[in-house]
C-alpha positions in Angstrom: 82.7 131.8 107.3 84.0 132.5 103.8 83.7 129.1 101.9 80.9 128.8 99.5 81.2 125.0 98.7 77.9 123.5 97.8 76.5 120.7 99.9 75.9 117.7 97.8 74.8 114.1 98.0 75.5 111.9 95.0 72.7 109.4 94.4 73.3 105.7 94.1 74.6 104.4 90.8 75.9 101.1 89.5 78.9 99.7 91.1 82.1 101.7 90.2 80.2 104.5 88.1 79.7 108.1 88.9 76.2 109.7 89.0 75.3 112.9 87.1 72.4 113.3 89.6 72.9 114.9 92.9 70.7 116.6 95.6 71.6 120.2 96.4 71.4 119.5 100.2 72.2 116.7 102.6 69.5 115.2 104.6 69.7 114.8 108.4 70.3 111.1 108.0 73.3 111.6 105.7 75.2 114.3 107.8 73.9 113.2 111.2 72.0 116.5 111.6 75.0 118.7 111.4 74.1 121.8 109.4 77.9 122.8 109.1 78.8 119.5 107.3 79.2 120.5 103.5 81.3 117.9 102.1 80.7 116.1 98.9 78.8 112.9 100.1 78.6 110.1 97.6 77.0 106.6 97.6 79.4 105.2 94.8 82.5 103.0 95.2 85.7 104.8 95.2 86.9 105.1 91.6 90.3 103.5 91.6 89.3 99.6 92.0 87.0 100.3 88.9 89.9 101.9 86.8 92.4 99.4 87.9 90.3 96.5 86.6 89.7 98.3 83.3 93.5 99.0 83.0 94.4 95.4 83.7 91.9 94.2 81.1 93.2 96.6 78.5 96.8 96.4 79.5 97.6 93.1 81.5 101.3 93.8 81.2 101.0 96.5 83.8 101.1 93.9 86.5 104.8 93.2 85.7 105.4 96.6 87.1 104.4 95.5 90.6 107.1 94.8 93.2 109.8 96.2 95.3 112.2 98.7 94.1 115.7 98.2 95.5 116.9 101.6 94.6 114.8 103.1 97.5 117.2 101.5 100.0 120.5 103.5 99.0 118.4 106.6 98.6 116.9 106.4 102.1 120.3 105.7 103.6 121.8 108.7 101.7 119.2 111.0 102.9 119.5 109.9 106.4 123.2 110.4 106.2 122.7 113.9 104.7 120.3 114.9 107.6 122.9 113.6 110.4 125.6 115.5 108.7 123.5 118.7 108.6 122.6 118.3 112.2 126.3 117.8 113.1 127.3 121.0 111.2 124.6 123.1 113.0 125.4 121.7 116.4 127.0 125.1 117.6 124.9 127.4 115.3 122.3 129.5 117.1 118.7 128.2 116.5 117.3 131.6 115.7 120.0 132.5 113.1 119.6 132.6 109.2 122.1 129.8 108.6 120.2 127.4 111.0 116.7 128.3 109.7 117.7 128.4 106.0 119.4 125.1 106.1 116.3 123.6 108.0 114.0 125.0 105.2 115.9 124.5 102.1 117.7 121.2 102.9 116.2 119.8 106.1 112.5 120.2 105.2 113.1 118.9 101.6 115.0 115.8 103.1 112.4 115.0 105.7 109.6 115.3 103.2 111.5 113.0 101.1 111.8 110.6 104.1 108.1 111.0 104.8 107.5 109.7 101.4 110.1 107.0 101.6 108.1 105.7 104.6 105.0 105.9 102.3 106.6 103.8 99.8 108.0 101.3 102.3 104.5 101.1 104.0 103.5 99.4 100.6 106.3 96.8 101.0 108.1 98.4 98.0 111.7 98.5 99.4 112.2 94.8 100.3 110.3 91.5 99.6 110.1 90.6 103.3 107.3 92.7 105.2 109.4 92.7 108.3 112.4 94.1 106.6 110.2 96.8 105.3 108.9 97.7 108.7 112.4 97.8 110.2 113.7 99.9 107.4 110.8 102.3 107.8 112.1 102.9 111.2 115.6 103.6 109.9 114.0 106.2 107.6 112.1 107.7 110.5 115.2 108.5 112.5 116.1 112.1 111.2 112.3 113.0 111.5 112.8 113.0 115.2 109.4 111.7 116.4 108.4 108.0 116.1 105.7 107.6 113.5 106.4 105.0 110.9 104.8 102.0 112.6 101.4 103.8 113.0 101.5 105.5 109.7 101.5 102.2 107.8 98.0 100.9 109.0 96.5 104.4 108.9 97.7 104.9 105.3 96.7 101.4 104.0 93.4 102.1 105.6 93.3 105.3 103.6 93.7 103.2 100.4 91.2 100.5 101.5 88.6 103.0 102.6 89.1 106.1 100.5 86.7 108.8 101.6 85.0 106.7 104.2 83.9 108.7 107.0 85.3 107.5 110.3 88.1 105.3 108.6 90.0 107.5 106.2 92.0 109.7 108.6 93.3 111.9 105.6 89.9 113.5 105.6 89.3 116.5 107.7 86.6 116.1 110.3 83.4 118.3 110.1 84.8 120.4 113.1 88.0 121.2 111.4 86.3 122.3 108.2 83.8 124.5 109.9 86.2 125.9 112.4 88.9 126.9 109.7 86.7 128.0 107.0 88.3 131.4 106.4 91.4 132.7 104.9 93.1 132.9 108.4 91.9 129.4 109.2 93.1 127.9 106.0 96.5 129.7 106.3 96.7 128.2 109.8 95.9 124.8 108.7 98.4 125.1 105.7 101.1 126.2 108.1 100.5 123.6 110.8 99.0 120.8 108.6 101.8 118.2 109.7 100.3 118.6 113.2 96.8 117.9 111.9 98.0 114.8 110.0 99.9 113.6 113.1 97.1 114.2 115.6 93.9 113.6 113.5 94.2 109.9 113.2 94.4 109.3 117.0 91.2 111.4 117.4 89.3 109.4 114.8 90.2 106.0 116.0 93.2 104.5 118.0 95.3 101.6 117.0 96.4 98.8 119.2 100.2 99.0 120.5 102.1 96.2 118.8 105.7 95.1 119.1 106.8 97.1 115.9 105.2 100.2 117.4 107.1 99.8 120.7 110.4 99.1 118.7 109.8 102.3 116.6 109.3 104.3 119.9 112.4 102.8 121.6 114.7 103.1 118.5 113.8 106.7 118.0 114.2 107.5 121.5 117.6 106.0 121.7 118.6 107.8 118.4 117.4 111.2 119.7 119.3 110.6 123.0 122.5 109.7 121.2 122.2 112.9 118.9 121.7 115.1 122.0 124.5 113.3 123.8 127.1 113.5 121.1 126.0 116.5 119.1 123.9 118.6 121.3 120.3 119.7 121.6 120.5 122.1 118.5 121.1 118.9 116.4 117.8 117.4 117.5 116.2 120.8 117.2 117.2 120.8 113.4 115.5 117.3 113.0 112.3 118.6 114.6 112.3 121.8 112.8 112.9 120.3 109.5 109.9 117.8 110.0 107.6 120.8 111.1 108.7 122.8 107.9 108.3 119.8 105.7 104.7 119.8 106.5 104.1 123.5 106.6 104.5 126.3 104.0 107.0 124.5 101.9 106.7 123.7 98.1 106.8 119.9 98.6 104.2 120.0 101.3 101.8 121.1 98.6 101.1 117.3 97.8 99.1 116.9 101.1 96.4 119.2 99.8 96.8 118.6 96.1 96.2 114.8 96.2 92.5 114.7 97.3 91.1 118.4 97.6 88.6 119.5 94.8 90.1 122.7 93.5 89.8 124.8 90.5 88.1 121.8 88.8 85.1 122.5 91.2 83.8 125.0 88.7 83.2 121.9 86.3 80.4 120.6 88.8 78.6 123.9 89.3 75.2 124.9 88.0 74.6 128.7 88.7 71.4 128.8 86.4 69.2 129.1 89.4 71.4 131.4 91.3 72.3 128.9 93.9 75.5 126.9 93.5 74.7 123.2 93.5 77.0 120.3 92.0 75.7 118.5 88.9 78.1 115.7 89.0 80.4 114.0 91.6 83.8 115.5 91.6 86.9 113.6 91.0 88.5 112.7 94.4 92.2 112.1 93.5 94.4 114.4 91.4 97.8 113.9 90.1 100.8 116.4 89.6 103.3 115.8 86.8 105.8 118.5 87.8 109.4 118.6 88.6 108.9 118.3 92.3 108.2 114.7 91.9 111.9 114.1 91.4 112.4 115.0 95.2 109.2 113.2 96.5 109.3 109.5 95.1 106.8 110.6 92.3 104.0 111.0 94.8 102.5 113.4 92.5 101.3 110.6 90.2 98.5 110.0 92.8 95.8 108.6 90.7 98.4 106.1 89.3 99.5 105.3 92.8 95.9 104.8 94.1 95.1 102.7 91.1 98.1 100.4 91.7 99.6 100.8 95.1 101.9 97.8 94.4 103.8 99.6 91.7 106.9 101.4 93.2 107.7 105.1 92.5 110.3 104.3 89.7 107.5 102.6 87.5 104.6 104.8 88.0 105.7 106.8 84.9 105.7 103.6 82.9 102.2 102.8 84.1 101.0 106.3 83.0 102.6 105.8 79.5 101.2 102.2 79.0 97.6 103.2 80.1 97.8 106.8 79.1 94.3 106.7 77.7 93.0 106.3 81.2 94.9 109.2 82.6 95.4 111.8 79.9 91.9 113.2 80.4 91.7 113.4 84.2 92.0 116.8 85.8 95.4 117.2 87.5 97.2 119.9 89.6 100.1 121.9 87.9 101.9 123.5 90.8 102.1 122.5 94.3 103.0 126.1 95.4 99.8 127.3 93.5 97.8 124.7 95.3 98.8 126.2 98.7 98.1 129.7 97.6 94.8 128.9 96.2 93.7 126.8 99.0 94.3 129.7 101.3 93.0 132.5 99.2 90.1 131.1 97.2 86.8 131.5 99.0 85.4 128.5 96.9 88.2 126.1 98.3 88.6 124.8 101.7 88.6 121.9 104.1 85.0 121.0 102.8 86.3 120.4 99.4 86.6 116.5 99.9 84.5 113.5 98.7 83.2 111.5 101.6 81.2 108.2 101.8 79.4 106.5 104.6 80.1 103.0 103.7 82.7 100.7 102.1 86.3 99.8 103.0 87.8 98.2 106.0 90.4 99.1 108.7 94.1 97.8 108.4 95.9 96.7 111.6 92.8 97.1 113.7 90.2 94.6 112.6 87.1 95.3 110.7 85.2 98.5 111.6 81.6 98.2 112.6 79.1 99.9 110.5 81.2 99.7 107.2 79.9 96.5 105.9 80.9 96.8 102.2 84.6 95.8 102.1 86.5 96.9 99.0 89.1 94.9 97.4 92.2 97.1 97.1 95.5 95.7 96.1 98.3 97.0 98.0 
């Protein structure tokens, strides 16, 4: 395997602080005896709670930025309408033709990525004041995606916030098997191409959520919509939705955010000490990275990811204001400069791979499925 990521364990430090002392190897108790597990393992609390408290202390006015953003509602409806119109216009176009494929990649994938991230916003109750209205509206945003997922996304995603980096709870984390098996240029290219499938299937492999009424309604509504599309527009229209969703999570510029948000990249060199000839980390890496480029305009400012994790209750339209008010907390944090560059480096750089994630054994809790056994240090994360 090609990756040369160092195996590190960060020693315990006071609550909310990072450690500068790390061990070059994981002991068997930490990694379960798995010699292939080379993630960054830390015993510290996730950083966002500590920074949030510091920002609130320094700038209490940021709390006024929290709350729903009504602009999300017409934008979602506009993109849903756009996708339906595109599907209708392609109803008689051959699937394997340039007009179909280019429309799906340029318009469809961008639109469905936008809807993915609209559902992300809505999962934080940031479209309506009513939680039920948000659940139902997420199902509307889900329609052009073709596959029902909004109801299950919410608890998995909120658990990601409540349990950032917690092994067995944060389903955004690659498993040790994924990281080992895909630890090559070809493996990483495969992951980047099919990452939407990994994000769709991995959560169910980590733990399963109970079926609720909103899950059932999500499925029924989606199946009814898909049936109507096939009945009135034809099978190619539904194929357009499915292909758009696949491309939105594949080698598409906007899909770079999936990798850019939490993988340790070029910044990794900041934590290396090669004086002994063996790579070993000398500090815990940052575990969330923002991106401040133009593609934020298509993706509900999801690039402002440190800001989002610090204050999940602040909607996309006010994240820039948060950055402006509390800029001293963000200006020195490492960030990504290109989502396209992220995908390229992830695939080609031998020192970047699925192992480049920070993990912790304890902390956090499960949302939508009760408390998880063995994670006895719940974190207070505002959502």
